[in-house]
LUMPA-322125 format. One record per residue: residue number from 1; x, y, z of N, C-alpha, C, O, CB in turn. Coordinates in nm, 2 decimals, m for minus. Glycine has a CB too. Layout:
N
<num->NUM; n_c1->X; n_c2->Y; n_c3->Z; ca_c1->X; ca_c2->Y; ca_c3->Z; c_c1->X; c_c2->Y; c_c3->Z; o_c1->X; o_c2->Y; o_c3->Z; cb_c1->X; cb_c2->Y; cb_c3->Z>;
...
//
This chain:
58
<num->1; n_c1->0.12; n_c2->m2.31; n_c3->m0.18; ca_c1->0.06; ca_c2->m2.29; ca_c3->m0.31; c_c1->0.09; c_c2->m2.15; c_c3->m0.36; o_c1->0.10; o_c2->m2.06; o_c3->m0.27; cb_c1->m0.09; cb_c2->m2.32; cb_c3->m0.31>;
<num->2; n_c1->0.10; n_c2->m2.13; n_c3->m0.49; ca_c1->0.12; ca_c2->m2.00; ca_c3->m0.54; c_c1->m0.01; c_c2->m1.93; c_c3->m0.57; o_c1->m0.11; o_c2->m1.99; o_c3->m0.59; cb_c1->0.20; cb_c2->m2.01; cb_c3->m0.67>;
<num->3; n_c1->0.00; n_c2->m1.79; n_c3->m0.56; ca_c1->m0.12; ca_c2->m1.71; ca_c3->m0.58; c_c1->m0.19; c_c2->m1.73; c_c3->m0.72; o_c1->m0.31; o_c2->m1.74; o_c3->m0.73; cb_c1->m0.09; cb_c2->m1.56; cb_c3->m0.56>;
<num->4; n_c1->m0.11; n_c2->m1.75; n_c3->m0.82; ca_c1->m0.16; ca_c2->m1.77; ca_c3->m0.95; c_c1->m0.24; c_c2->m1.90; c_c3->m0.96; o_c1->m0.35; o_c2->m1.91; o_c3->m1.03; cb_c1->m0.05; cb_c2->m1.77; cb_c3->m1.06>;
<num->5; n_c1->m0.19; n_c2->m2.01; n_c3->m0.89; ca_c1->m0.27; ca_c2->m2.14; ca_c3->m0.89; c_c1->m0.40; c_c2->m2.12; c_c3->m0.81; o_c1->m0.50; o_c2->m2.18; o_c3->m0.86; cb_c1->m0.18; cb_c2->m2.24; cb_c3->m0.82>;
<num->6; n_c1->m0.40; n_c2->m2.04; n_c3->m0.71; ca_c1->m0.53; ca_c2->m2.01; ca_c3->m0.64; c_c1->m0.63; c_c2->m1.95; c_c3->m0.73; o_c1->m0.74; o_c2->m1.98; o_c3->m0.73; cb_c1->m0.50; cb_c2->m1.93; cb_c3->m0.51>;
<num->7; n_c1->m0.58; n_c2->m1.85; n_c3->m0.81; ca_c1->m0.67; ca_c2->m1.78; ca_c3->m0.90; c_c1->m0.72; c_c2->m1.88; c_c3->m1.00; o_c1->m0.84; o_c2->m1.87; o_c3->m1.04; cb_c1->m0.60; cb_c2->m1.67; cb_c3->m0.97>;
<num->8; n_c1->m0.64; n_c2->m1.97; n_c3->m1.05; ca_c1->m0.69; ca_c2->m2.07; ca_c3->m1.15; c_c1->m0.80; c_c2->m2.16; c_c3->m1.09; o_c1->m0.90; o_c2->m2.19; o_c3->m1.15; cb_c1->m0.57; cb_c2->m2.16; cb_c3->m1.19>;
<num->9; n_c1->m0.78; n_c2->m2.20; n_c3->m0.96; ca_c1->m0.88; ca_c2->m2.28; ca_c3->m0.90; c_c1->m1.01; c_c2->m2.21; c_c3->m0.88; o_c1->m1.11; o_c2->m2.26; o_c3->m0.90; cb_c1->m0.82; cb_c2->m2.33; cb_c3->m0.76>;
<num->10; n_c1->m1.00; n_c2->m2.08; n_c3->m0.83; ca_c1->m1.12; ca_c2->m2.00; ca_c3->m0.82; c_c1->m1.19; c_c2->m1.98; c_c3->m0.95; o_c1->m1.32; o_c2->m1.98; o_c3->m0.94; cb_c1->m1.08; cb_c2->m1.86; cb_c3->m0.76>;
<num->11; n_c1->m1.13; n_c2->m1.97; n_c3->m1.06; ca_c1->m1.19; ca_c2->m1.95; ca_c3->m1.19; c_c1->m1.23; c_c2->m2.08; c_c3->m1.26; o_c1->m1.30; o_c2->m2.08; o_c3->m1.36; cb_c1->m1.10; cb_c2->m1.88; cb_c3->m1.28>;
<num->12; n_c1->m1.19; n_c2->m2.20; n_c3->m1.20; ca_c1->m1.22; ca_c2->m2.32; ca_c3->m1.26; c_c1->m1.37; c_c2->m2.36; c_c3->m1.25; o_c1->m1.43; o_c2->m2.33; o_c3->m1.15; cb_c1->m1.13; cb_c2->m2.43; cb_c3->m1.19>;
<num->13; n_c1->m1.42; n_c2->m2.42; n_c3->m1.35; ca_c1->m1.56; ca_c2->m2.47; ca_c3->m1.35; c_c1->m1.57; c_c2->m2.61; c_c3->m1.28; o_c1->m1.68; o_c2->m2.65; o_c3->m1.24; cb_c1->m1.62; cb_c2->m2.47; cb_c3->m1.49>;
<num->14; n_c1->m1.46; n_c2->m2.68; n_c3->m1.27; ca_c1->m1.46; ca_c2->m2.81; ca_c3->m1.21; c_c1->m1.43; c_c2->m2.80; c_c3->m1.06; o_c1->m1.40; o_c2->m2.70; o_c3->m1.01; cb_c1->m1.37; cb_c2->m2.90; cb_c3->m1.28>;
<num->15; n_c1->m1.43; n_c2->m2.92; n_c3->m1.00; ca_c1->m1.39; ca_c2->m2.93; ca_c3->m0.86; c_c1->m1.24; c_c2->m2.97; c_c3->m0.85; o_c1->m1.20; o_c2->m3.07; o_c3->m0.91; cb_c1->m1.48; cb_c2->m3.04; cb_c3->m0.78>;
<num->16; n_c1->m1.17; n_c2->m2.89; n_c3->m0.77; ca_c1->m1.03; ca_c2->m2.92; ca_c3->m0.74; c_c1->m1.01; c_c2->m2.92; c_c3->m0.59; o_c1->m1.04; o_c2->m2.82; o_c3->m0.52; cb_c1->m0.93; cb_c2->m2.81; cb_c3->m0.81>;
<num->17; n_c1->m0.97; n_c2->m3.04; n_c3->m0.54; ca_c1->m0.96; ca_c2->m3.05; ca_c3->m0.39; c_c1->m0.84; c_c2->m2.97; c_c3->m0.34; o_c1->m0.73; o_c2->m2.97; o_c3->m0.40; cb_c1->m0.93; cb_c2->m3.20; cb_c3->m0.36>;
<num->18; n_c1->m0.87; n_c2->m2.89; n_c3->m0.24; ca_c1->m0.77; ca_c2->m2.80; ca_c3->m0.18; c_c1->m0.77; c_c2->m2.84; c_c3->m0.03; o_c1->m0.87; o_c2->m2.86; o_c3->0.03; cb_c1->m0.80; cb_c2->m2.65; cb_c3->m0.20>;
<num->19; n_c1->m0.65; n_c2->m2.84; n_c3->0.03; ca_c1->m0.64; ca_c2->m2.87; ca_c3->0.17; c_c1->m0.56; c_c2->m2.77; c_c3->0.25; o_c1->m0.47; o_c2->m2.70; o_c3->0.19; cb_c1->m0.57; cb_c2->m3.01; cb_c3->0.19>;
<num->20; n_c1->m0.60; n_c2->m2.75; n_c3->0.37; ca_c1->m0.52; ca_c2->m2.66; ca_c3->0.46; c_c1->m0.50; c_c2->m2.74; c_c3->0.59; o_c1->m0.59; o_c2->m2.79; o_c3->0.66; cb_c1->m0.60; cb_c2->m2.53; cb_c3->0.50>;
<num->21; n_c1->m0.37; n_c2->m2.76; n_c3->0.62; ca_c1->m0.33; ca_c2->m2.85; ca_c3->0.73; c_c1->m0.40; c_c2->m2.98; c_c3->0.73; o_c1->m0.45; o_c2->m3.03; o_c3->0.83; cb_c1->m0.37; cb_c2->m2.78; cb_c3->0.87>;
<num->22; n_c1->m0.40; n_c2->m3.04; n_c3->0.61; ca_c1->m0.46; ca_c2->m3.17; ca_c3->0.58; c_c1->m0.61; c_c2->m3.18; c_c3->0.59; o_c1->m0.66; o_c2->m3.29; o_c3->0.60; cb_c1->m0.39; cb_c2->m3.27; cb_c3->0.66>;
<num->23; n_c1->m0.68; n_c2->m3.07; n_c3->0.60; ca_c1->m0.82; ca_c2->m3.07; ca_c3->0.61; c_c1->m0.88; c_c2->m3.01; c_c3->0.48; o_c1->m0.82; o_c2->m2.91; o_c3->0.43; cb_c1->m0.88; cb_c2->m2.99; cb_c3->0.73>;
<num->24; n_c1->m0.99; n_c2->m3.07; n_c3->0.42; ca_c1->m1.04; ca_c2->m3.02; ca_c3->0.30; c_c1->m1.11; c_c2->m2.88; c_c3->0.32; o_c1->m1.18; o_c2->m2.86; o_c3->0.42; cb_c1->m1.15; cb_c2->m3.11; cb_c3->0.24>;
<num->25; n_c1->m1.08; n_c2->m2.79; n_c3->0.23; ca_c1->m1.14; ca_c2->m2.65; ca_c3->0.24; c_c1->m1.19; c_c2->m2.61; c_c3->0.11; o_c1->m1.15; o_c2->m2.66; o_c3->0.00; cb_c1->m1.03; cb_c2->m2.55; cb_c3->0.30>;
<num->26; n_c1->m1.28; n_c2->m2.51; n_c3->0.11; ca_c1->m1.34; ca_c2->m2.45; ca_c3->0.00; c_c1->m1.28; c_c2->m2.31; c_c3->m0.01; o_c1->m1.28; o_c2->m2.24; o_c3->0.09; cb_c1->m1.49; cb_c2->m2.45; cb_c3->0.00>;
<num->27; n_c1->m1.23; n_c2->m2.27; n_c3->m0.13; ca_c1->m1.18; ca_c2->m2.13; ca_c3->m0.14; c_c1->m1.29; c_c2->m2.03; c_c3->m0.16; o_c1->m1.36; o_c2->m2.04; o_c3->m0.26; cb_c1->m1.07; cb_c2->m2.13; cb_c3->m0.26>;
<num->28; n_c1->m1.30; n_c2->m1.94; n_c3->m0.07; ca_c1->m1.41; ca_c2->m1.84; ca_c3->m0.08; c_c1->m1.36; c_c2->m1.72; c_c3->m0.17; o_c1->m1.44; o_c2->m1.67; o_c3->m0.25; cb_c1->m1.45; cb_c2->m1.79; cb_c3->0.06>;
<num->29; n_c1->m1.24; n_c2->m1.68; n_c3->m0.15; ca_c1->m1.19; ca_c2->m1.57; ca_c3->m0.23; c_c1->m1.07; c_c2->m1.50; c_c3->m0.17; o_c1->m1.06; o_c2->m1.50; o_c3->m0.05; cb_c1->m1.30; cb_c2->m1.47; cb_c3->m0.26>;
<num->30; n_c1->m0.99; n_c2->m1.44; n_c3->m0.25; ca_c1->m0.87; ca_c2->m1.36; ca_c3->m0.21; c_c1->m0.92; c_c2->m1.23; c_c3->m0.16; o_c1->m0.99; o_c2->m1.15; o_c3->m0.23; cb_c1->m0.76; cb_c2->m1.35; cb_c3->m0.32>;
<num->31; n_c1->m0.87; n_c2->m1.19; n_c3->m0.04; ca_c1->m0.91; ca_c2->m1.06; ca_c3->0.01; c_c1->m0.85; c_c2->m0.94; c_c3->m0.07; o_c1->m0.92; o_c2->m0.86; o_c3->m0.13; cb_c1->m0.86; cb_c2->m1.04; cb_c3->0.16>;
<num->32; n_c1->m0.72; n_c2->m0.94; n_c3->m0.07; ca_c1->m0.64; ca_c2->m0.84; ca_c3->m0.16; c_c1->m0.53; c_c2->m0.92; c_c3->m0.22; o_c1->m0.48; o_c2->m1.01; o_c3->m0.16; cb_c1->m0.60; cb_c2->m0.71; cb_c3->m0.08>;
<num->33; n_c1->m0.48; n_c2->m0.87; n_c3->m0.33; ca_c1->m0.36; ca_c2->m0.93; ca_c3->m0.39; c_c1->m0.23; c_c2->m0.91; c_c3->m0.31; o_c1->m0.13; o_c2->m0.98; o_c3->m0.33; cb_c1->m0.34; cb_c2->m0.89; cb_c3->m0.53>;
<num->34; n_c1->m0.23; n_c2->m0.81; n_c3->m0.22; ca_c1->m0.11; ca_c2->m0.78; ca_c3->m0.15; c_c1->m0.09; c_c2->m0.86; c_c3->m0.02; o_c1->0.03; o_c2->m0.89; o_c3->0.01; cb_c1->m0.10; cb_c2->m0.63; cb_c3->m0.12>;
<num->35; n_c1->m0.19; n_c2->m0.90; n_c3->0.05; ca_c1->m0.17; ca_c2->m0.96; ca_c3->0.18; c_c1->m0.14; c_c2->m1.11; c_c3->0.18; o_c1->m0.09; o_c2->m1.16; o_c3->0.28; cb_c1->m0.29; cb_c2->m0.94; cb_c3->0.26>;
<num->36; n_c1->m0.16; n_c2->m1.18; n_c3->0.06; ca_c1->m0.12; ca_c2->m1.32; ca_c3->0.05; c_c1->m0.22; c_c2->m1.41; c_c3->0.13; o_c1->m0.18; o_c2->m1.52; o_c3->0.16; cb_c1->0.01; cb_c2->m1.34; cb_c3->0.10>;
<num->37; n_c1->m0.33; n_c2->m1.36; n_c3->0.17; ca_c1->m0.43; ca_c2->m1.44; ca_c3->0.25; c_c1->m0.55; c_c2->m1.47; c_c3->0.16; o_c1->m0.58; o_c2->m1.40; o_c3->0.06; cb_c1->m0.48; cb_c2->m1.36; cb_c3->0.37>;
<num->38; n_c1->m0.62; n_c2->m1.57; n_c3->0.20; ca_c1->m0.75; ca_c2->m1.61; ca_c3->0.13; c_c1->m0.85; c_c2->m1.66; c_c3->0.24; o_c1->m0.81; o_c2->m1.72; o_c3->0.33; cb_c1->m0.72; cb_c2->m1.72; cb_c3->0.03>;
<num->39; n_c1->m0.97; n_c2->m1.63; n_c3->0.21; ca_c1->m1.08; ca_c2->m1.68; ca_c3->0.30; c_c1->m1.12; c_c2->m1.82; c_c3->0.25; o_c1->m1.15; o_c2->m1.84; o_c3->0.13; cb_c1->m1.21; cb_c2->m1.58; cb_c3->0.29>;
<num->40; n_c1->m1.12; n_c2->m1.91; n_c3->0.35; ca_c1->m1.15; ca_c2->m2.05; ca_c3->0.32; c_c1->m1.26; c_c2->m2.09; c_c3->0.41; o_c1->m1.29; o_c2->m2.03; o_c3->0.52; cb_c1->m1.03; cb_c2->m2.14; cb_c3->0.33>;
<num->41; n_c1->m1.33; n_c2->m2.20; n_c3->0.37; ca_c1->m1.44; ca_c2->m2.26; ca_c3->0.45; c_c1->m1.40; c_c2->m2.40; c_c3->0.47; o_c1->m1.38; o_c2->m2.48; o_c3->0.38; cb_c1->m1.58; cb_c2->m2.25; cb_c3->0.39>;
<num->42; n_c1->m1.38; n_c2->m2.44; n_c3->0.60; ca_c1->m1.35; ca_c2->m2.58; ca_c3->0.64; c_c1->m1.47; c_c2->m2.67; c_c3->0.60; o_c1->m1.58; o_c2->m2.64; o_c3->0.65; cb_c1->m1.32; cb_c2->m2.59; cb_c3->0.79>;
<num->43; n_c1->m1.45; n_c2->m2.77; n_c3->0.51; ca_c1->m1.56; ca_c2->m2.85; ca_c3->0.47; c_c1->m1.61; c_c2->m2.95; c_c3->0.57; o_c1->m1.72; o_c2->m3.01; o_c3->0.55; cb_c1->m1.52; cb_c2->m2.92; cb_c3->0.34>;
<num->44; n_c1->m1.54; n_c2->m2.97; n_c3->0.68; ca_c1->m1.59; ca_c2->m3.06; ca_c3->0.78; c_c1->m1.67; c_c2->m2.98; c_c3->0.89; o_c1->m1.76; o_c2->m3.04; o_c3->0.96; cb_c1->m1.48; cb_c2->m3.14; cb_c3->0.85>;
<num->45; n_c1->m1.63; n_c2->m2.86; n_c3->0.92; ca_c1->m1.70; ca_c2->m2.78; ca_c3->1.02; c_c1->m1.78; c_c2->m2.66; c_c3->0.97; o_c1->m1.86; o_c2->m2.60; o_c3->1.05; cb_c1->m1.60; cb_c2->m2.73; cb_c3->1.12>;
<num->46; n_c1->m1.76; n_c2->m2.62; n_c3->0.85; ca_c1->m1.83; ca_c2->m2.51; ca_c3->0.79; c_c1->m1.77; c_c2->m2.37; c_c3->0.85; o_c1->m1.83; o_c2->m2.27; o_c3->0.82; cb_c1->m1.98; cb_c2->m2.51; cb_c3->0.81>;
<num->47; n_c1->m1.67; n_c2->m2.38; n_c3->0.93; ca_c1->m1.60; ca_c2->m2.26; ca_c3->0.98; c_c1->m1.53; c_c2->m2.19; c_c3->0.87; o_c1->m1.46; o_c2->m2.25; o_c3->0.78; cb_c1->m1.51; cb_c2->m2.29; cb_c3->1.10>;
<num->48; n_c1->m1.54; n_c2->m2.05; n_c3->0.87; ca_c1->m1.47; ca_c2->m1.97; ca_c3->0.77; c_c1->m1.36; c_c2->m1.89; c_c3->0.84; o_c1->m1.38; o_c2->m1.84; o_c3->0.95; cb_c1->m1.56; cb_c2->m1.87; cb_c3->0.70>;
<num->49; n_c1->m1.24; n_c2->m1.89; n_c3->0.77; ca_c1->m1.13; ca_c2->m1.82; ca_c3->0.83; c_c1->m1.03; c_c2->m1.78; c_c3->0.72; o_c1->m1.03; o_c2->m1.85; o_c3->0.61; cb_c1->m1.06; cb_c2->m1.90; cb_c3->0.94>;
<num->50; n_c1->m0.94; n_c2->m1.69; n_c3->0.75; ca_c1->m0.83; ca_c2->m1.65; ca_c3->0.65; c_c1->m0.71; c_c2->m1.73; c_c3->0.68; o_c1->m0.67; o_c2->m1.75; o_c3->0.79; cb_c1->m0.81; cb_c2->m1.50; cb_c3->0.66>;
<num->51; n_c1->m0.64; n_c2->m1.77; n_c3->0.57; ca_c1->m0.52; ca_c2->m1.84; ca_c3->0.58; c_c1->m0.42; c_c2->m1.79; c_c3->0.48; o_c1->m0.46; o_c2->m1.72; o_c3->0.39; cb_c1->m0.54; cb_c2->m2.00; cb_c3->0.56>;
<num->52; n_c1->m0.29; n_c2->m1.81; n_c3->0.51; ca_c1->m0.19; ca_c2->m1.78; ca_c3->0.42; c_c1->m0.19; c_c2->m1.87; c_c3->0.29; o_c1->m0.20; o_c2->m1.99; o_c3->0.31; cb_c1->m0.05; cb_c2->m1.78; cb_c3->0.48>;
<num->53; n_c1->m0.20; n_c2->m1.81; n_c3->0.18; ca_c1->m0.21; ca_c2->m1.89; ca_c3->0.05; c_c1->m0.10; c_c2->m2.00; c_c3->0.04; o_c1->m0.12; o_c2->m2.11; o_c3->m0.01; cb_c1->m0.20; cb_c2->m1.80; cb_c3->m0.07>;
<num->54; n_c1->0.02; n_c2->m1.97; n_c3->0.10; ca_c1->0.13; ca_c2->m2.06; ca_c3->0.09; c_c1->0.11; c_c2->m2.19; c_c3->0.17; o_c1->0.18; o_c2->m2.29; o_c3->0.15; cb_c1->0.26; cb_c2->m2.00; cb_c3->0.13>;
<num->55; n_c1->0.01; n_c2->m2.19; n_c3->0.26; ca_c1->m0.01; ca_c2->m2.30; ca_c3->0.34; c_c1->m0.12; c_c2->m2.40; c_c3->0.28; o_c1->m0.14; o_c2->m2.50; o_c3->0.34; cb_c1->m0.06; cb_c2->m2.26; cb_c3->0.48>;
<num->56; n_c1->m0.17; n_c2->m2.36; n_c3->0.16; ca_c1->m0.27; ca_c2->m2.45; ca_c3->0.09; c_c1->m0.20; c_c2->m2.55; c_c3->0.01; o_c1->m0.09; o_c2->m2.53; o_c3->m0.05; cb_c1->m0.36; cb_c2->m2.37; cb_c3->0.01>;
<num->57; n_c1->m0.26; n_c2->m2.67; n_c3->0.00; ca_c1->m0.21; ca_c2->m2.78; ca_c3->m0.09; c_c1->m0.32; c_c2->m2.83; c_c3->m0.18; o_c1->m0.44; o_c2->m2.83; o_c3->m0.14; cb_c1->m0.13; cb_c2->m2.89; cb_c3->m0.01>;
<num->58; n_c1->m0.28; n_c2->m2.90; n_c3->m0.29; ca_c1->m0.38; ca_c2->m2.97; ca_c3->m0.37; c_c1->m0.35; c_c2->m3.11; c_c3->m0.37; o_c1->m0.42; o_c2->m3.19; o_c3->m0.44; cb_c1->m0.38; cb_c2->m2.91; cb_c3->m0.51>;
//
């Protein structure tokens, strides 16, 4: 996924399904614009972790 698409999803008022390694995740927020990482929450385990934005899918 591209960084601009992530920003659109974060600013969206609706629900947009996002997946990381085929698991549903909630986008918590981008750490910095330079590192290409984002904090996500696994919706099945509630675990939070940073992932590379390019590994996210919709």
